[in-house]
N, C-alpha and C positions, 0 to 999 in steps of 0.2 A: 641437178642431181640425177644420176642414172636410175632408171626403173627396171626391175626385172621383168621377164616375160609375163609373169602372173602377178604383177605388183598390185596390191590393194591394201586398204586399211580396215581392220576389224576391231570394233570397239565393243566390249562385252556388254555394256548396259545401256546403250543408246541406239535406237532404231532410226536410221536415216532414210529419207525418201530420195530416190535416185532418178526420178522421172525427168528432171531437166539437167542431169549431170553429164558432163562430157565423158566419153569413154577413154579409158587409160591407154597410153601409148605403149607399144611393144618395146622390149629391151633391145638395145643395139646388139648385133651379133657377136661383138667382141667383149661383151660385159663379162666380168669375172664370175665364175661359178656356173656359167651357162653350159648345159650339156644336152640341149635339145637336138632333135634331128633337124636337118635343113628345112623341112616343111614347117616346123614350129618356130624357126627363127624369123619367120615373116609374120606381120600382122594378119589377123584372121581374114580381113577383107581381101588380102592378097593371097594367102595360103589356100583359101577356099576357091572353088571354081564351079561353074555350071549351076545346077539347081541348088547346091549347098550354099553358094554365095548369094543367090537370090533369096533363099530362106533367111540367111543371116541378115541381109539388108532389110528385109521386112521386119525382122525382130527388132532391129535398131529403131525403125520408125515407131513401132508399137511401144517400145520403152520410152521414147520421147513423148508419146501421148499418154503415158501412165497406164497402159494396158499390159500388165505383167502376166496375166493369164494367157493372152494371145502371144506375147513375146516368148513365153516359156514353150508354147507349142512350136513356134517357128525355130527357136534355138534347138529344140529336140529334133526337128526335121533336118536341120543342118548337121547335127551330130550324127544322126542315122546314116546320112549320106557320106560324111567325111571321117567320122570317128576321131575328130580332133578333141582332145580332152578339155581344152580351154572352154569349150561350149558347155561342159558340165558345170563349170564355175558360174558361167552366166545364168544357167538354169537355177543354180543355188541362190543367186541374188534375186531372181524372180520369185522363188519360193519364199525367201525371207520377206519380200514385200507383200506377199499374200498371207503372211503369218503361218505358213505351213512349215514349221520347224522340223517336223519328222522327215519330210521330203528333203528339206535343206540338208539335214544331217547325212542322209543317204547319198546325196549328190556330192557333197564335199568329201566324204569317205571314198567314193568312187573316183573322184578327181585325183585324190592323193595316190590311189593305186595306179591309175592309168597315166598320169603325168610323170610319175616316177622321178628319174634323175633330171628331168627338164625343169623341175622346180628348184629355185634358189633356196638357200638355207633360211632366209628371212620369210619367204613365202610359206615354207613348211611350218615354221613356228607360228605364223599367223593363222593358218588353217587349223593347226592343232589347238590354238587358243579358242578359236570359234567353236570347234567341236566340243571342247571342255565346257563352254558356256551353254551350248545347246542341250547338253545332258540334263540340265536343270529345267528345261522347257519341254521335255518330252518324257514319256514313260515307255516301258516295254512289256510285252506279254510273251512269256515262254510257254508255247502251246504244245501239248502232246495229245494225240488222238489215237484211239484204239485201232483205227483202220488206215492203211496206206492208200494213197490215191484219192483222198477226199479233197474237195475244193474248199479253201478257206476264204471267207469274205469278211471285210470290216466295213460297216455302213453301206453294204451292198456292193462294194468294190472288191474284185478278186485280188488277193494278196499272195497267193501261193497254193501249193498242193502238198499234202502231207506225205512223208514227214518233212517238216520245215527245218532247214539247216540253221537258221538264225531266228532269234526272237523277233516279234513284230513290233516295230517302233511306231508309236502313236502320239499325236498331239494331246495336250492336256484336255481333260473333260470327259464327257460321256460318249460312249461308242457302243455299237452292237456287233458282236462277233457271231458268225454263222459258219457251220461246217456241214457240207452236203456230199452225199455219194449215192449213186444209183443202187437201189436195193436196200437202202437203209433210211431210217427216219432222220430228218434233219435235226441238228442240235444247235441251239442258240443261247447266247449268254450276254447279259448287259455288263458293260465295263465302265468304270469311273477311274480314269488314269490320272495319277499324281506325278508331279515332276520328279525325275531322278529315280523312279521306282521300277522294279521288275516284278511282274505278277505271274506266278506259275499257274497254269490252268490245264487240267486233264479232262478230256471229254471221251465218253464211251458212246459209240454209235450203235444203235439197236436195229437189228435186221427188221425190215418191214414184214408184216404178216399180211399175206394176200388172202383176206377173209371177207365174207359177206354174212348176212343174217337171213335165215329162212324161217317163215312162220306158216304152218299148215293147220287149218282148222276144219274138222269134219265131225261126223256123228260120234257120240260117245263110244259106241261099239265098234267103230271102224279101226282098222290097223293101218298105221302109216309106215310105209317101208321107204327108207331113204338109201339110195345106191345099193339096193339088195339086202339091206339089214332091217329087221323088225325093230323099230326104235321107239314107237309110241302108240298109245291108244287114244284115238280121237283128236289129239292136239299135239303138235310138235313146235317147239321154239328152239332154234339151235344156231350157233355160229359155225359156219362151215367154210371150207376152202373155196375161194372164188374159182369160177370156171363152170364146166358143164356137169350137170347132175340129173338123176332120175328120181322122180317121186311116184310111188305106187300106193294107192289107197284101196283097201278091200274091206268087205263086210259080208258075212253070210246072208244069202238071199238078195243081194244087191249087185248091180253091175259094177265091175272094177273101174277105177280111174287111174290113168297113167299119164305122166307129163315129163318131158325133158326140158330143163331150164338152163339158161346161161346166166350166171351170177357175176356181176362185176365187183371189183374191189370196193369195199365199203358200202355196198348196196344192201338195202333191206327189201326183201320180197315177201309178199303175203298171198297165200292161196286159201280161198274159202271153198271147200269141196263138199257138195251135196250129192250123195250117191242115189241113183234111181233104183227102184225095185225091179227085180228080174221079171216080175209078173207083167210089167208094162212093156217088156220086149225092147228091141232095139240093140244096137251094137255098143260095145264099151267105148268110153271116151278115151281117145289117145291124142291129147293136145300137145302142141309145141309152143313153148313160151319163150319169147325173145324180147329183151328190152322192156319188159313189163306188159307186153300185149299177149293176150291169151287167145289161141285159136283152137277150138275144141267142139266136138259134137255133143259132149255132155254138159252138165250144168256146173261150171266152175268159174270163179272170178279171180283174176290176178290183179295185183296192185302194189303200191308202195305206201309204207307209212313208217314213222319213227318208232323203233322198239328200244326200250331201255333195260328192263330186267333180263337176265340170262338164265335159262333153265338148264340147258345142257349144251355141250360142244361136240361136234362130229367132224372128223376128218380134218382137223386143223393142223397145218404144218407148223411142224414146229418152227503340293509343291511350292515348288518354289518358282517365283516369277522372275522374268528378266527379258532383255532384248539383245539382239545381235545386229551389229552393223557391218555390212559389206559395202564399202563405198566406191569400189572400182569394178569395171567390167573387163572382160578379156577381149582384146582386139585381134 
């Protein structure tokens, strides 16, 4: 009996192991219904050349050894070099044997598109039957995100950039969906995918606030001036924009204190300022504080500690189970 170029058997509810199975033979060039280009009339081992043929041969060896993950990588390498769509089918078989039905579905759909008229009617029907069965073994997430250009990851693997043209197809079970974009807080959501389902998810990314926390402690009668504003008497606790700022502490009869500080995102900085009496003489303290280190002639101590309450804010910028069998490979 003649076999078509992409001859294979797909059984909806039985998963076969193909590790020791002989690869299917190509259809004779004069078989009815065959409309492939001359390149696709040849078996893959003959149609491929150079590095693509080497990768294909390596994939065959790996299939015979039951290493479907390695075989998938080699089939993919051969496909990237040759663009022969029959290799997509072989990759779908590898995905089937690692129970990755979501990937299998994508590969078969792509094989349908790229093989086009080179597929015989029976082959088209078989692939459609397999795709119908796989729909019960996977689920989909229809994702919408408030920001374009955000990276979408599932279980740590990049699956696209917003806006996504198509739903994300996933295998059954639990997954973690993450969306990230520079300048915004990451969004994450746990998923539990059921067979044959489509779950709509809408995520809003919140712009990051580049803020730090500053705490200044001095005498009760001292005035704390932050970036040129009289903001507190004796004690200041505030959430401020990260970056460079100036702190000025004054009190009648005492030498003034002035510091320039660089605050990093999320940092908490504490300054304990003790002003000296003018009667003792000496020059005002003009320290520069960088990275928590205080350099000053006056008596001031800089450090870090965790601050929880917030007194004021300054300058803040706004299924169903089943199995699928693909019993033949593409040659």
